NUTI-18952 format. One record per residue: residue in one letter; x, y, z of N, C-alpha, C in turn. Coordinates in steps of 0.001 Angstrom, whole numbers. Layout:
// NUTI-18952
 aa     n.u     n.v     n.w    ca.u    ca.v    ca.w     c.u     c.v     c.w
  a       X       Y       Z       X       Y       Z       X       Y       Z
...
// end
This chain:
// NUTI-18952
 aa     n.u     n.v     n.w    ca.u    ca.v    ca.w     c.u     c.v     c.w
  m  186588 -156637   79100  187285 -157743   78430  186691 -159095   78839
  h  186440 -159233   80157  185856 -160483   80670  184483 -160737   80041
  e  183700 -159663   79892  182351 -159774   79296  182442 -160233   77845
  f  183433 -159684   77124  183620 -160075   75714  183986 -161552   75617
  n  184904 -162006   76495  185317 -163414   76500  184136 -164333   76768
  e  183270 -163911   77709  182099 -164719   78048  181144 -164818   76868
  t  180936 -163694   76173  180075 -163674   74987  180627 -164600   73910
  f  181939 -164522   73693  182586 -165350   72675  182428 -166830   73007
  i  182610 -167178   74288  182479 -168573   74726  181052 -169068   74520
  q  180056 -168203   74791  178652 -168586   74611  178338 -168889   73145
  i  178817 -168033   72257  178578 -168249   70821  179318 -169506   70354
  l  180533 -169691   70850  181335 -170865   70493  180648 -172152   70956
  l  180036 -172100   72123  179331 -173261   72663  178135 -173626   71778
  l  177368 -172607   71389  176227 -172860   70501  176692 -173375   69140
  l  177819 -172848   68661  178365 -173329   67384  178768 -174793   67491
  a  179361 -175177   68626  179753 -176575   68838  178523 -177487   68808
  i  177431 -177037   69461  176179 -177812   69443  175648 -177913   68014
  a  175652 -176775   67311  175119 -176728   65946  175898 -177643   65005
  i  177216 -177594   65067  178039 -178416   64174  177885 -179900   64490
  t  177703 -180222   65767  177442 -181622   66150  176152 -182116   65512
  v  175116 -181279   65568  173821 -181629   64963  173965 -181800   63454
  v  174697 -180875   62817  174919 -180948   61360  175624 -182259   60999
  g  176650 -182612   61771  177391 -183840   61501  176507 -185076   61594
  i  175663 -185143   62619  174756 -186282   62788  173735 -186334   61648
  a  173175 -185150   61305  172176 -185085   60222  172771 -185554   58892
  k  174005 -185147   58614  174657 -185571   57368  174874 -187079   57351
  k  175235 -187636   58516  175475 -189073   58607  174213 -189893   58349
  i  173070 -189389   58816  171808 -190132   58627  171030 -189625   57417
  n  171706 -188768   56618  171150 -188286   55344  169814 -187562   55502
  q  169766 -186646   56494  168581 -185819   56719  168954 -184347   56561
  p  167978 -183473   56216  168288 -182043   56042  168819 -181442   57340
  d  170062 -180948   57315  170668 -180453   58557  169980 -179204   59096
  t  169450 -178360   58201  168786 -177134   58662  167555 -177448   59503
  i  166784 -178447   59078  165580 -178819   59818  165962 -179485   61140
  a  167018 -180310   61114  167512 -180930   62353  167936 -179857   63361
  l  168584 -178803   62877  169027 -177707   63753  167833 -177000   64401
  v  166794 -176742   63613  165597 -176084   64147  164958 -176946   65236
  l  164857 -178247   64974  164236 -179151   65947  165042 -179214   67249
  v  166367 -179292   67131  167213 -179321   68332  167106 -177985   69070
  g  167079 -176884   68299  166905 -175562   68914  165605 -175468   69686
  l  164536 -176026   69114  163229 -176033   69796  163308 -176788   71117
  l  163941 -177954   71088  164069 -178760   72313  164876 -178021   73375
  l  165971 -177397   72954  166797 -176632   73898  166030 -175434   74450
  g  165183 -174830   73591  164414 -173663   74016  163276 -174015   74966
  i  162705 -175215   74773  161549 -175631   75587  161987 -176146   76954
  f  163036 -176980   76937  163460 -177632   78185  164650 -176922   78818
  t  164593 -176775   80123  165714 -176189   80867  166729 -177279   81161
  l  167941 -177103   80664  168983 -178104   80858  169797 -177807   82118
  p  170358 -178839   82730  171152 -178623   83956  172576 -178147   83649
  f  172697 -177310   82616  174011 -176769   82259  173886 -175249   82191
  p  174264 -174523   83231  174078 -173071   83282  174691 -172333   82095
  l  175857 -172810   81626  176543 -172118   80531  175710 -172139   79253
  i  175102 -173310   78962  174240 -173413   77780  173023 -172510   77932
  d  172442 -172500   79139  171272 -171661   79403  171598 -170180   79208
  h  172776 -169758   79691  173206 -168364   79510  173426 -168051   78035
  a  173990 -169010   77312  174231 -168819   75875  172910 -168630   75136
  e  171906 -169445   75500  170578 -169324   74888  169968 -167950   75173
  e  170047 -167534   76420  169475 -166235   76810  170141 -165090   76052
  f  171457 -165175   75915  172202 -164112   75219  171822 -164041   73749
  i  171825 -165188   73083  171676 -165212   71632  170241 -164913   71188
  t  169244 -165170   72079  167850 -164949   71677  167326 -163562   72037
  q  168187 -162694   72558  167767 -161306   72759  167485 -160671   71397
  s  166445 -159877   71306  166027 -159306   70024  167165 -158600   69297
  n  167904 -157743   70019  168944 -156962   69343  170101 -157841   68887
  v  170451 -158865   69667  171554 -159764   69294  171153 -160595   68077
  f  169949 -161188   68134  169436 -162003   67021  169426 -161187   65728
  q  168905 -159970   65832  168770 -159112   64655  170136 -158755   64060
  v  171087 -158383   64920  172426 -158014   64444  173108 -159208   63784
  i  173016 -160374   64434  173678 -161572   63901  173107 -161945   62535
  i  171771 -161977   62429  171134 -162425   61180  171263 -161378   60077
  i  170859 -160131   60367  170762 -159123   59315  172113 -158493   58985
  s  172853 -158055   59986  174087 -157307   59703  175283 -158200   59424
  l  175332 -159370   60056  176505 -160228   59904  176308 -161332   58866
  f  175245 -162123   59028  175102 -163308   58194  174427 -163050   56849
  l  173519 -162087   56783  172784 -161852   55536  173711 -161491   54371
  p  174637 -160518   54528  175564 -160236   53428  176397 -161457   53029
  i  176791 -162279   54012  177581 -163476   53726  176781 -164455   52867
  l  175541 -164749   53292  174727 -165747   52595  174340 -165277   51192
  l  174007 -163996   51072  173647 -163449   49759  174854 -163441   48828
  g  175990 -162985   49356  177206 -162936   48542  177624 -164313   48077
  d  177597 -165277   48994  177969 -166644   48636  177030 -167198   47563
  a  175731 -166902   47686  174755 -167396   46706  175047 -166865   45308
  t  175472 -165600   45215  175780 -165029   43890  177028 -165670   43288
  l  177954 -166104   44139  179156 -166781   43639  178837 -168190   43151
  k  177826 -168821   43780  177486 -170214   43451  176492 -170319   42292
  l  175802 -169221   41993  174763 -169260   40960  175279 -168569   39696
  p  175714 -169338   38690  176219 -168709   37454  175151 -167818   36833
  f  175563 -166618   36420  174596 -165639   35914  173894 -166147   34660
  h  174631 -166933   33830  173990 -167411   32587  172872 -168416   32887
  h  172994 -169153   33999  171892 -170043   34407  170666 -169211   34796
  l  170920 -168153   35549  169832 -167269   35984  169204 -166559   34796
  y  170046 -166129   33866  169555 -165393   32686  168641 -166284   31843
  k  168972 -167571   31789  168171 -168526   31017  166743 -168638   31576
  q  166622 -168482   32900  165314 -168586   33571  164774 -167214   33977
  r  165267 -166154   33315  164980 -164775   33766  163490 -164452   33800
  n  162729 -164899   32816  161298 -164551   32781  160549 -165137   33977
  t  160859 -166399   34272  160195 -167053   35406  160634 -166423   36725
  v  161954 -166201   36867  162489 -165637   38120  161951 -164233   38355
  i  161965 -163393   37321  161463 -162016   37467  159964 -162029   37778
  g  159231 -162897   37082  157791 -163009   37339  157495 -163378   38779
  m  158255 -164358   39308  158033 -164804   40687  158542 -163782   41704
  a  159743 -163234   41443  160360 -162316   42415  159653 -160969   42474
  l  159157 -160498   41347  158450 -159207   41330  156940 -159418   41462
  g  156347 -160010   40422  154896 -160213   40418  154420 -161085   41562
  g  155121 -162203   41785  154725 -163128   42845  154823 -162513   44228
  t  155907 -161767   44463  156103 -161137   45774  155035 -160081   46043
  f  154756 -159240   45045  153728 -158197   45213  152346 -158802   45394
  l  152042 -159831   44599  150732 -160477   44709  150535 -161103   46089
  s  151531 -161851   46557  151393 -162484   47870  151315 -161426   48971
  f  152055 -160335   48800  152021 -159223   49759  150604 -158652   49881
  i  149981 -158396   48748  148613 -157835   48731  147608 -158839   49289
  l  147698 -160084   48812  146741 -161115   49233  146830 -161398   50731
  i  148053 -161558   51240  148231 -161843   52669  147802 -160650   53514
  g  148200 -159448   53091  147882 -158238   53850  146380 -158057   54064
  f  145623 -158094   52958  144171 -157896   53073  143486 -159067   53788
  s  143957 -160301   53515  143345 -161478   54153  143543 -161449   55667
  v  144773 -161155   56103  145065 -161108   57538  144299 -159964   58206
  h  144157 -158850   57506  143427 -157702   58062  141946 -158034   58243
  y  141319 -158632   57204  139870 -158864   57264  139492 -160171   57965
  i  140334 -161214   57864  139980 -162506   58464  140419 -162579   59930
  i  141676 -162207   60191  142189 -162284   61568  141882 -161011   62346
  g  141747 -159899   61612  141393 -158641   62265  142572 -157830   62766
  l  143758 -158054   62201  144922 -157263   62613  144823 -155849   62045
  p  145353 -154851   62752  145402 -153491   62206  146131 -153494   60858
  i  145784 -152557   59995  146281 -152566   58613  147808 -152545   58532
  a  148474 -151747   59373  149940 -151660   59333  150571 -152987   59773
  v  150000 -153626   60794  150503 -154913   61287  150271 -155990   60233
  a  149079 -155972   59613  148734 -156969   58593  149707 -156923   57413
  f  150007 -155712   56952  150887 -155615   55781  152367 -155778   56142
  a  152734 -155470   57380  154100 -155782   57837  154285 -157304   57845
  f  153273 -158023   58342  153308 -159485   58334  153347 -160013   56901
  a  152554 -159401   56016  152526 -159819   54610  153901 -159678   53960
  a  154599 -158588   54285  155945 -158382   53734  156904 -159462   54234
  l  156806 -159789   55528  157678 -160817   56100  157425 -162181   55457
  m  156183 -162458   55110  155826 -163746   54532  156050 -163800   53016
  s  156430 -162677   52438  156699 -162650   50994  158133 -163047   50677
  a  159002 -163077   51711  160396 -163485   51521  160500 -165002   51650
  t  161258 -165629   50757  161473 -167074   50847  162930 -167358   51190
  d  163154 -168506   51821  164495 -168884   52249  164924 -170127   51468
  p  165979 -170021   50638  166323 -171140   49757  167243 -172186   50396
  i  167792 -171896   51577  168879 -172720   52115  168429 -174172   52303
  s  167328 -174353   53043  166820 -175706   53298  166371 -176361   51997
  v  165667 -175597   51172  165109 -176141   49934  166214 -176663   49027
  l  167276 -175849   48839  168330 -176228   47908  169110 -177442   48391
  s  169298 -177562   49712  170001 -178751   50213  169157 -180002   49975
  i  167827 -179874   50120  166924 -181004   49849  166889 -181295   48352
  f  166803 -180251   47533  166812 -180404   46068  168069 -181141   45616
  k  169209 -180736   46218  170491 -181324   45823  170538 -182808   46152
  s  170122 -183168   47370  170165 -184577   47782  169137 -185417   47026
  a  168054 -184771   46567  167014 -185504   45828  167279 -185512   44324
  g  168296 -184759   43891  168639 -184742   42471  167659 -183977   41602
  v  167139 -182872   42119  166207 -182047   41342  166972 -181305   40256
  s  166304 -181005   39153  166961 -180404   37991  167580 -179039   38303
  e  168598 -178700   37514  169269 -177395   37625  168276 -176255   37402
  k  167318 -176473   36493  166326 -175431   36189  165532 -175044   37436
  l  165008 -176037   38147  164195 -175753   39338  165031 -175148   40460
  s  166253 -175651   40634  167139 -175094   41666  167460 -173637   41376
  t  167728 -173332   40109  168039 -171953   39708  166851 -171033   39939
  i  165652 -171507   39585  164442 -170705   39757  164203 -170399   41239
  m  164332 -171423   42085  164090 -171232   43520  165110 -170278   44142
  e  166394 -170457   43783  167432 -169601   44353  167337 -168182   43801
  g  167058 -168077   42502  166937 -166746   41884  165777 -165962   42478
  e  164628 -166643   42671  163475 -165981   43283  163835 -165455   44667
  s  164489 -166295   45462  164801 -165911   46837  165785 -164747   46897
  l  166813 -164772   46048  167817 -163701   46059  167172 -162336   45846
  f  166225 -162285   44915  165620 -160988   44596  164436 -160652   45501
  n  163634 -161667   45868  162450 -161306   46659  162789 -160971   48103
  d  163968 -161402   48594  164401 -160982   49930  164545 -159470   49985
  g  165208 -158922   48966  165404 -157469   48908  164084 -156730   48781
  i  163197 -157249   47922  161893 -156616   47713  161058 -156682   48995
  a  161071 -157847   49654  160285 -158020   50889  160767 -157087   52000
  i  162088 -156883   52094  162616 -155971   53116  162155 -154545   52872
  v  162160 -154126   51602  161687 -152779   51268  160200 -152647   51595
  l  159407 -153660   51225  157970 -153635   51527  157728 -153613   53040
  f  158563 -154310   53785  158443 -154328   55247  158720 -152935   55826
  q  159758 -152281   55320  160081 -150935   55805  158944 -149951   55501
  i  158402 -150059   54294  157284 -149188   53910  156068 -149467   54790
  s  155742 -150754   54996  154542 -151132   55753  154638 -150744   57224
  s  155797 -150987   57820  155924 -150776   59264  156176 -149321   59647
  v  156663 -148515   58690  157023 -147124   59023  156117 -146102   58346
  y  155827 -146315   57056  155170 -145263   56276  153725 -145538   55876
  l  153259 -146796   56024  151979 -147190   55424  150807 -146325   55862
  l  150655 -146103   57168  149500 -145336   57657  149514 -143907   57122
  t  150706 -143318   57048  150832 -141959   56484  150403 -141947   55029
  y  150859 -142958   54270  150518 -143016   52845  149022 -143235   52624
  i  148386 -144038   53502  146943 -144269   53380  146182 -142953   53569
  e  146605 -142166   54554  145970 -140864   54805  146146 -139904   53627
  m  147238 -140063   52883  147523 -139179   51741  146722 -139536   50491
  g  146080 -140712   50481  145296 -141136   49322  146192 -141498   48155
  w  145802 -141052   46936  146556 -141395   45730  147973 -140827   45753
  a  148129 -139704   46401  149479 -139129   46534  150359 -140070   47357
  g  149738 -140737   48333  150470 -141712   49148  150920 -142909   48326
  v  150063 -143342   47373  150431 -144454   46487  151674 -144076   45681
  g  151644 -142839   45145  152794 -142348   44376  154054 -142286   45227
  s  153906 -141818   46464  155059 -141733   47372  155614 -143120   47687
  g  154710 -144085   47879  155135 -145453   48162  155894 -146070   46999
  v  155360 -145866   45790  156027 -146386   44578  157399 -145741   44408
  w  157472 -144424   44613  158750 -143711   44490  159766 -144215   45515
  l  159308 -144419   46758  160213 -144905   47804  160737 -146290   47459
  f  159836 -147155   46952  160252 -148508   46573  161298 -148463   45459
  l  161024 -147650   44432  161965 -147554   43307  163307 -146998   43759
  r  163259 -146019   44663  164516 -145435   45159  165334 -146480   45902
  f  164674 -147255   46764  165359 -148321   47491  165972 -149342   46527
  a  165146 -149806   45584  165570 -150894   44698  166631 -150442   43701
  v  166334 -149375   42955  167275 -148893   41927  168562 -148403   42567
  g  168434 -147718   43704  169623 -147255   44420  170503 -148419   44845
  g  169881 -149488   45331  170631 -150676   45726  171355 -151304   44550
  i  170663 -151385   43408  171286 -151943   42195  172500 -151113   41782
  l  172340 -149793   41779  173446 -148908   41374  174660 -149055   42296
  v  174425 -149049   43591  175534 -149211   44551  176246 -150531   44304
  g  175479 -151613   44145  176070 -152939   43934  176851 -153035   42646
  v  176273 -152530   41560  176947 -152607   40245  178246 -151800   40254
  i  178194 -150592   40815  179395 -149744   40853  180502 -150403   41680
  l  180162 -150871   42883  181175 -151509   43728  181659 -152824   43130
  g  180739 -153589   42537  181131 -154839   41882  182120 -154590   40765
  f  181903 -153529   39984  182811 -153175   38885  184179 -152743   39431
  i  184174 -151885   40470  185435 -151398   41060  186256 -152550   41619
  f  185615 -153445   42381  186339 -154560   42991  186789 -155571   41944
  s  186045 -155678   40840  186468 -156557   39737  187744 -156024   39098
  q  187834 -154689   38977  189043 -154067   38415  190243 -154286   39329
  i  190011 -154249   40625  191120 -154420   41596  191760 -155796   41438
  i  190932 -156855   41321  191505 -158211   41282  192179 -158523   39943
  r  192016 -157662   38957  192727 -157853   37684  194237 -157808   37877
  f  194679 -157023   38869  196106 -156790   39059  196759 -157796   39996
  f  195982 -158788   40463  196528 -159748   41426  196146 -161173   41031
  d  197056 -162085   41317  196721 -163497   41246  197128 -164101   42583
  d  196358 -163749   43597  196686 -164094   44979  195365 -164377   45686
  y  195000 -165663   45792  193648 -165975   46247  193328 -165531   47678
  p  194266 -165541   48660  193887 -165010   49978  193488 -163531   49909
  f  194243 -162764   49098  193934 -161345   48932  192568 -161170   48263
  e  192298 -161972   47257  191043 -161852   46508  189835 -162317   47339
  i  190063 -163253   48254  189000 -163659   49180  188621 -162488   50088
  v  189639 -161793   50592  189381 -160618   51444  188639 -159546   50646
  i  189024 -159374   49392  188351 -158400   48519  186872 -158758   48380
  s  186572 -160058   48211  185164 -160478   48067  184384 -160180   49339
  a  185021 -160386   50508  184356 -160092   51788  184094 -158595   51926
  l  185077 -157787   51541  184901 -156327   51588  183776 -155883   50663
  l  183663 -156544   49515  182590 -156205   48572  181224 -156501   49181
  f  181046 -157698   49746  179741 -158081   50282  179313 -157163   51432
  f  180210 -156985   52400  179857 -156142   53548  179826 -154665   53167
  g  180756 -154252   52300  180787 -152851   51858  179527 -152476   51105
  s  179095 -153348   50195  177867 -153083   49423  176681 -152910   50362
  y  176597 -153826   51336  175449 -153799   52253  175435 -152526   53089
  f  176533 -152230   53745  176538 -151114   54696  176562 -149749   54010
  i  177224 -149641   52865  177204 -148375   52122  175790 -148096   51620
  a  175136 -149130   51076  173756 -148963   50593  172822 -148557   51731
  e  172943 -149247   52878  172097 -148917   54023  172357 -147492   54514
  h  173623 -147068   54471  173972 -145701   54890  173347 -144670   53951
  l  173221 -145035   52681  172616 -144136   51686  171095 -144282   51643
  h  170534 -145088   52548  169083 -145333   52641  168517 -145955   51378
  v  169290 -146905   50821  168777 -147744   49733  168943 -149201   50183
  s  168525 -150138   49340  168482 -151542   49767  169865 -152194   49806
  g  170306 -152556   51014  171575 -153250   51163  171544 -154647   50577
  v  170411 -155333   50723  170264 -156692   50191  170411 -156692   48675
  i  169705 -155795   48012  169777 -155719   46550  171181 -155318   46107
  a  171843 -154450   46875  173217 -154030   46556  174173 -155221   46599
  v  174058 -156072   47628  174933 -157246   47734  174705 -158194   46559
  v  173444 -158428   46211  173122 -159331   45101  173672 -158787   43785
  a  173445 -157503   43519  173936 -156892   42270  175465 -156907   42234
  g  176098 -156508   43333  177563 -156485   43393  178159 -157869   43248
  g  177531 -158867   43892  178028 -160237   43823  177962 -160800   42416
  f  176864 -160527   41711  176738 -161023   40337  177771 -160377   39407
  v  177992 -159078   39558  179000 -158393   38735  180386 -158967   39038
  f  180696 -159128   40315  182011 -159628   40733  182231 -161058   40232
  n  181198 -161896   40334  181337 -163295   39921  181408 -163434   38409
  d  180527 -162733   37695  180443 -162902   36241  181522 -162094   35522
  y  181529 -160784   35750  182497 -159913   35070  183893 -160056   35693
  g  183964 -159938   37028  185252 -160058   37717  185869 -161428   37528
  g  185030 -162468   37526  185535 -163822   37332  186201 -164005   35979
  k  185640 -163347   34962  186191 -163476   33610  187501 -162706   33444
  i  187568 -161500   34045  188742 -160652   33783  189841 -160766   34839
  g  189516 -161345   36025  190510 -161273   37083  190691 -162483   37969
  m  189966 -163592   37690  190074 -164744   38584  190652 -165947   37859
  s  191711 -166517   38433  192227 -167780   37914  191347 -168916   38444
  k  191493 -170101   37857  190727 -171268   38321  191030 -171563   39789
  e  192308 -171378   40179  192701 -171635   41572  192000 -170664   42517
  t  191949 -169383   42111  191275 -168366   42935  189787 -168682   43066
  e  189179 -169022   41944  187741 -169333   41943  187446 -170509   42880
  r  188279 -171542   42799  188098 -172737   43643  188264 -172394   45122
  n  189274 -171586   45427  189554 -171250   46828  188543 -170268   47415
  i  188052 -169321   46607  187004 -168410   47079  185750 -169200   47420
  n  185388 -170132   46541  184198 -170948   46803  184369 -171811   48048
  s  185561 -172368   48239  185821 -173201   49421  185740 -172370   50699
  f  186320 -171165   50650  186287 -170285   51824  184856 -169951   52221
  w  184043 -169535   51241  182668 -169136   51552  181796 -170333   51906
  d  182155 -171539   51412  181448 -172755   51848  181572 -172937   53358
  v  182792 -172729   53878  183035 -172885   55313  182282 -171823   56110
  i  182361 -170565   55648  181708 -169460   56365  180192 -169631   56372
  t  179627 -170051   55241  178168 -170220   55186  177722 -171433   56011
  l  178566 -172446   56112  178233 -173581   56992  178114 -173105   58439
  i  179061 -172283   58880  179018 -171724   60234  177770 -170854   60406
  a  177533 -169970   59431  176392 -169048   59504  175070 -169809   59566
  n  174888 -170749   58640  173631 -171502   58593  173421 -172353   59835
  s  174514 -172943   60337  174412 -173789   61535  173893 -172979   62716
  l  174446 -171772   62903  173992 -170924   64002  172588 -170378   63764
  i  172311 -169958   62538  171018 -169346   62219  169867 -170280   62565
  f  169920 -171512   62063  168772 -172399   62226  168649 -172926   63648
  l  169767 -173058   64355  169695 -173404   65767  169039 -172265   66548
  i  169426 -171027   66230  168879 -169849   66916  167378 -169707   66648
  v  166957 -170015   65405  165521 -169945   65082  164737 -170847   66020
  g  165212 -172065   66228  164543 -172974   67165  164577 -172458   68592
  l  165724 -171916   69014  165864 -171401   70380  164909 -170251   70671
  e  164536 -169521   69633  163708 -168324   69799  162335 -168638   70387
  i  161964 -169928   70435  160659 -170322   70991  160517 -169875   72446
  r  161632 -169721   73164  161562 -169323   74582  160980 -167917   74751
  n  160972 -167115   73674  160449 -165741   73768  159043 -165583   73199
  i  158410 -166693   72793  157095 -166623   72155  156024 -167228   73065
  d  154919 -166510   73213  153804 -166984   74038  152673 -167474   73130
  f  152434 -168791   73107  151435 -169376   72206  150054 -169494   72849
  s  149933 -169257   74131  148702 -169557   74861  147472 -168860   74270
  g  146468 -169678   73935  145193 -169174   73429  145236 -168550   72048
  q  146300 -168819   71288  146462 -168159   69981  146400 -169141   68805
  w  146038 -170399   69080  146158 -171419   68037  145230 -171171   66846
  n  144081 -170541   67089  143159 -170295   65963  143746 -169306   64961
  i  144332 -168188   65457  144889 -167214   64505  146176 -167745   63862
  i  146876 -168629   64561  148065 -169257   63967  147651 -170124   62781
  l  146597 -170907   62962  146098 -171773   61884  145639 -170935   60692
  y  144881 -169871   60963  144435 -168977   59887  145634 -168392   59138
  a  146643 -167952   59875  147824 -167331   59256  148540 -168318   58340
  i  148707 -169558   58789  149389 -170580   57980  148609 -170840   56689
  l  147286 -170998   56814  146451 -171261   55633  146461 -170086   54659
  i  146433 -168869   55192  146460 -167664   54336  147774 -167589   53570
  v  148892 -167824   54253  150210 -167734   53610  150350 -168796   52519
  i  149918 -170019   52805  150003 -171090   51801  149098 -170774   50602
  g  147868 -170343   50895  146929 -170011   49814  147426 -168874   48946
  a  147966 -167834   49573  148481 -166672   48816  149646 -167082   47936
  r  150509 -167960   48446  151660 -168444   47663  151176 -169191   46419
  i  150168 -170045   46581  149642 -170824   45451  149105 -169890   44363
  i  148280 -168929   44763  147691 -167997   43793  148775 -167142   43137
  a  149693 -166606   43954  150734 -165705   43442  151651 -166415   42448
  i  152065 -167639   42758  152961 -168377   41858  152234 -168761   40577
  f  150977 -169198   40705  150201 -169581   39514  150072 -168399   38551
  l  149693 -167240   39087  149482 -166066   38223  150796 -165473   37712
  s  151827 -165432   38568  153078 -164768   38161  153899 -165585   37171
  t  153681 -166913   37120  154449 -167735   36167  153667 -168054   34896
  m  152435 -167584   34806  151630 -167852   33602  152258 -167308   32320
  p  152754 -166046   32313  153331 -165529   31060  154583 -166286   30611
  a  155393 -166793   31565  156656 -167451   31209  156425 -168858   30648
  k  155457 -169561   31178  155102 -170922   30721  156275 -171913   30761
  s  157274 -171662   31616  158427 -172576   31660  158263 -173657   32724
  l  157195 -173558   33520  156954 -174555   34558  155723 -175378   34211
  n  155867 -176702   34263  154682 -177546   34065  153926 -177685   35378
  r  152814 -178435   35355  151947 -178521   36539  152687 -179095   37748
  k  153452 -180161   37546  154177 -180793   38649  155237 -179863   39228
  e  155945 -179152   38356  156982 -178219   38813  156372 -177060   39595
  r  155189 -176612   39165  154496 -175542   39903  154136 -175999   41321
  i  153677 -177240   41439  153330 -177773   42764  154557 -177757   43668
  l  155700 -178201   43132  156931 -178265   43926  157426 -176865   44305
  v  157381 -175932   43361  157820 -174558   43635  156921 -173913   44688
  n  155628 -174197   44615  154688 -173672   45628  155038 -174178   47018
  w  155173 -175498   47152  155412 -176094   48467  156841 -175817   48946
  g  157735 -175533   48013  159127 -175284   48367  159436 -173841   48735
  g  158421 -172985   48777  158652 -171579   49134  158742 -171409   50644
  l  159765 -171994   51256  159895 -171975   52717  160230 -170584   53241
  k  159768 -170305   54448  160109 -169057   55142  161280 -169349   56075
  g  162080 -168326   56381  163279 -168584   57181  163596 -167514   58206
  s  164854 -167480   58580  165314 -166635   59687  165179 -165136   59400
  l  165254 -164742   58121  165153 -163320   57787  163822 -162750   58273
  s  162753 -163518   58107  161428 -163059   58534  161394 -162792   60037
  i  161972 -163715   60825  161987 -163541   62283  162867 -162365   62680
  a  164036 -162253   62042  164960 -161160   62371  164326 -159803   62094
  l  163607 -159682   60985  162943 -158406   60663  161833 -158102   61665
  a  161071 -159128   62029  160002 -158921   63019  160585 -158450   64350
  l  161713 -159039   64743  162369 -158643   65991  162948 -157232   65925
  s  163165 -156735   64709  163749 -155387   64559  162746 -154279   64869
  l  161453 -154642   64946  160439 -153626   65242  160604 -153108   66669
  p  160431 -151816   66872  160552 -151279   68241  159433 -151796   69139
  a  159664 -151829   70432  158664 -152316   71395  157382 -151496   71327
  s  157489 -150249   70856  156325 -149356   70784  155415 -149663   69586
  f  155864 -150517   68665  155067 -150834   67473  153824 -151619   67884
  e  152659 -151087   67528  151392 -151722   67912  151266 -153099   67264
  g  150994 -154123   68052  150820 -155467   67509  152116 -156231   67309
  r  153220 -155742   67903  154525 -156405   67712  154501 -157850   68202
  d  153912 -158097   69365  153888 -159455   69919  153102 -160418   69039
  t  151961 -159943   68532  151144 -160781   67639  151895 -161064   66344
  l  152566 -160041   65823  153347 -160187   64591  154465 -161218   64782
  l  155149 -161138   65923  156209 -162104   66232  155659 -163527   66352
  l  154530 -163655   67038  153895 -164962   67212  153568 -165598   65863
  l  152887 -164832   64990  152471 -165369   63690  153669 -165665   62798
  t  154652 -164764   62805  155839 -164963   61972  156589 -166214   62395
  f  156822 -166341   63699  157548 -167498   64215  156788 -168791   63916
  s  155485 -168774   64081  154665 -169975   63861  154696 -170412   62404
  v  154543 -169461   61494  154557 -169809   60063  155941 -170302   59651
  v  157001 -169647   60145  158370 -170082   59822  158607 -171509   60320
  l  158167 -171802   61543  158333 -173157   62088  157558 -174183   61258
  f  156311 -173872   60941  155509 -174778   60105  156200 -175008   58767
  s  156678 -173919   58196  157316 -173966   56889  158566 -174841   56901
  l  159461 -174577   57866  160724 -175311   57912  160536 -176785   58267
  i  159648 -177052   59232  159520 -178434   59723  158545 -179255   58862
  i  157302 -178788   58742  156290 -179572   58007  156569 -179572   56506
  q  156703 -178385   55919  156981 -178330   54480  158357 -178911   54162
  g  159342 -178565   55002  160703 -179041   54764  160814 -180554   54792
  l  160171 -181191   55759  160265 -182648   55895  159451 -183393   54839
  t  158469 -182727   54241  157646 -183400   53222  158112 -183106   51794
  l  159143 -182263   51654  159609 -181903   50305  160166 -183104   49546
  k  161024 -183876   50220  161662 -185024   49550  160631 -186053   49085
  p  159691 -186455   49965  158640 -187375   49500  157818 -186788   48348
  l  157576 -185466   48385  156813 -184820   47306  157584 -184880   45989
  i  158901 -184629   46058  159743 -184694   44849  159663 -186092   44232
  a  159764 -187120   45092  159688 -188503   44605  158302 -188801   44019
  k  157247 -188336   44717  155866 -188571   44263  155609 -187929   42898
  l  156161 -186733   42708  155966 -186012   41440  156906 -186507   40343
  g  157901 -187323   40721  158857 -187843   39739  159792 -186771   39200
  l  160158 -185812   40059  160997 -184702   39603  162468 -184844   39995
  n  162843 -186030   40543  164254 -186238   40805  164951 -186608   39495
  q  166161 -186099   39315  166872 -186185   38050  167120 -187630   37622
  e  167451 -188497   38592  167757 -189873   38259  166552 -190563   37605
  k  165365 -190300   38178  164148 -190908   37627  163884 -190374   36224
  a  164083 -189011   36079  163872 -188395   34766  164810 -189008   33735
  d  166081 -189226   34127  167077 -189832   33209  166684 -191247   32851
  n  166205 -192032   33849  165785 -193405   33608  164593 -193464   32656
  d  163664 -192491   32852  162480 -192447   31983  162867 -192174   30535
  i  163916 -191316   30364  164357 -190978   29008  164969 -192199   28329
  h  165787 -192963   29147  166456 -194134   28581  165531 -195342   28553
// end
């Protein structure tokens, strides 16, 4: 019992630090996620004369704790909340671009990064493609908060969020295939290619089916109630239930949450949610996601205490350049058929493809026996930091330079 109380106090202490940082960032009109990462880095680098904070840092940055918090606890929350906030008809309007980026773009960047890292940096093939899978996932949280404050169009916000919702699930499946099955499939030749494709389809389609079925069932349940606290609990059960049931069935939990959330929001919202319920569900998940995001980005910065950068700066630079280059090529080719993005919008979407905590959490999930785990962690952490800090801090000036803020567009029209 005493151990549990101590753990709770440590997490509460970090949450207090995180919320303080968020409050200051909001007051000075800066992206709170990037501020959290920077403060986390400072706390991770410098030893403070406060033993309790130091113990909290040590506890939260353990691989198993970080992984459980990000993947099992916060991921279903963030994905579920995103499906509630993103109207399906907005996503459907941009479906060609989103599907092109989430499917074609993710696969292209996966292939390009994998082979480039293998041949240029010299990583073993399984490590190279595991890294490629981690770098194929994008994190919309920082981007969307910057887009919102800069007044970027609904179209671009929808495209960025839609891409991230789907490519997270795809990237996780590719990561599982790369880190567990890739070498076996390579030895099998063409039969291995078939096995890989079948495994991917089973993960993805299975996840969709689990999500759609549960989303439909939970939508039917709320038809019989007009009680928003009860319906909020139902939404939480749907998000976590979809994730864990799908994972238990060895299909994609991420894709299940996204599919279930969209069914619940679109279909369930029409047949079973009053305006009051809709408003209160959104308010509840706003609070929960604020807590989740505050801890996530602070923890990402704190994780620096477990990374050894000595003598590795050359491969870090190569990795950053490869990831940026692959993103540019993948987005250019995958959005060509849709033609819904102009040149300026393509530039912004390219630079706005930030990497986030999911990549680090997945890298930490690898067993200690995985060959190249330390190198994979180093490169993943370095690219995520570059992405969040350098790309994140330059997004707003880039939006202004490209003239893609809504106010300017409106002024130009008038």
